[in-house]
Residue, then its C-alpha position, 0 to 999 in steps of 0.5 A: m500500500v502506498a503511504m499517504e499523508t494528511s495535514v490537519d490544523i487545530v486552532n487553540d489558545s490563539r495558536t494553530y497546530s499542524l498535525v500530520f497523519k500518514s496512512s500505511g499498510g500492514q496490521d503489525q505496523d498499525q498495532d505498533q502505531m496504536g501502542r505508541s500513540s496511546k500517550d499522545k491521546r492521553d496527554m495533549y501537551y506531550r503531543l504538542a511538545k513533540e510537534e513544537g520541538w520542546r524536549a518535555r511537556s513542562a515547557f508549557k508550564l513555564l510559558q504559561l507562568d510567564e504569560e501571567f507574571q511576565l517573568f522574562h521582562g528585563v532579565h539578562r542573566a538566568v539560571d535553570l536549576c535541576a535543568a535536565p532534560g532541558s525544556w525550561s532551558q529551551v524556553l529561556s533560550r528562546k525568550l531571552m535574546g540579546p548579546d548580553v544575555t547569559i543562561l546557565a543550566v545546572d543539573l547532576q545529570a548530563m544534558a544534551p547541548l542547547p544553543g545559547v545555554i551554558q551547562i554546569q554538571g554539579d550539585i546545587t548543595k555544593v559551594s563550588t557550583a555556586e562559584q561556577i555560576v557567579g564565575h560565568f556571570a563575571g561576578r554579577p548576580a542573576d536576575l532570574v532563577v527557576c527550578d523545576g526539579a522534583p524527586d521520584v514520587t512515592g505516591l505517599h503525599d506527605i513523604d513526597e511533599y516533605i522531600q520536595a520541600q527539602l529540594l526547594l530549600a536547597a534550591l533557595n539556599i544556592t539562589t541566595h548566593v547568586l540572585n540579584k536583589g529584587g530578582t525572581f525565584v520560581a520553583k515547583i512545590f507540592r501543595g499539602k497541609d503544611v505548605t503554609l510553612l514553606y510560604s512563611q520560610l520563603r517570605l523571609f527572603f521575598p516580599d511577594i509570594a504567589c502560588a500558581k497552577p499552569r493550565s498544562s499542569r494536571n488538576s489531579s496532581i498536587e504540583a504547583f509553582v511558587v513565584c517569589r519576586g523582589y528578593n530582599p534577604p533579612e538584614g545581616y543574612v549571610p549565605d552559607m552553603a554549609n547549611p544547604l537546607l537552611d536548618h536553624s534551631y527555633d524555640l517553640e514560640q517562634n515555630q508557631l505559625e498562627g494568626p498574623a504569622r501564618l502566610i496564605a499565598p494567593f493562588l492563581a490559575c495560569g493559561d488561557l481557559s480555552a487552552f487544552d486540558a491536561d487531564r482530558t483525553y483527546p482524539l488523534q483526529l484520524t480521518p477515514g482511511a488514514g493512519y496516525h504518524y507517530v512523532s518521536p520525542l525530540q531528545p531522549p535523556i542521557c544516561p538517566p538514573y532509571q535506565e538500569a531499572c527499565a532494562r531489568r523490567r524488560t527482562q522481568r528481573l526488576a524484583r528479585p528477593p535476596g537469595g530467591p528466584t527471579a519473580t516472573t508472571s509464570s510463577f503465579p497461578l492463573a485465575t480460575p473460572d468462578p461458578r458464580g460468574r465472577a473472576g476467580r482468584g486462583p487456588a485457595g489462599a492465593g491473592s490476585k496477581s498484580i504486575v507493576g513494572g515487570a515485577a509481580s506482587l500479591d494483593t490480598 
């Protein structure tokens, strides 16, 4: 069968997106395309990121934050902390232009090069990293520091919120070394029951604090972004990288955030209401007789920390008890028919089988 291409234009959020679909023959190829296009249907921003040449869908989050807060106005020196794979650095390089603009991307992991972006592979809790940042700026402080870093979530919101808060404080600490007075700091947070404590800590350094939720951030996620403007550290404050989490001893009276001391940051929804919904599943706009043309991601990660786990999952060796055999799906009994018309649970006493990431577990 001769391949045919069809172009469909979608107008949304004052922009036009061109999606290209290709018809092709072969049942195996159709099944492969169907499997690879599953995420494109479930995540419109993932699809648009590939169409527009962004490394990750998170680029739209920074773009929508800028629409609301004009983050890039008057910025000549910017730092992207926890930058890999580099979508926020991409946004900075496209939005900040001029001969006197310097953009730095900092991450522990290696990142593919980006035009107009200087990369630093280092730890944000180390003083050497702060010195490299200031060195690239020729001793001048930054106007903007952004951080989209997050830990590998566990699904336990209290734990995830705490770990994310610790990462944010580490980012704030290095920011106090490199940010110009009056500068802006933007970072990811997880909104939980103790988020007001985090707002109060940030308020010590920034008089203007706001919590923002971009349209491209899923409503089902506790993710949000704190936008801190007008950097003004406390009088007598001296940045100290020996204390990366800004830990201090507080007595009980100082640690009670009630009444006037309790800060509730304003919450803003960013992005046009007519923009795509991050939680909605969109059709692939298939026309009769035409297939779907899958677009590969722009830049796969370089040596990601989860690479070994993915390799083990493919060979069903991800979960291996100490001294025991490798767990595979064939190790578990199949479900038996239930005379009452319901799915069985296998032999008596066996739990239902649940396969997660190539490892089998029992749900009792």
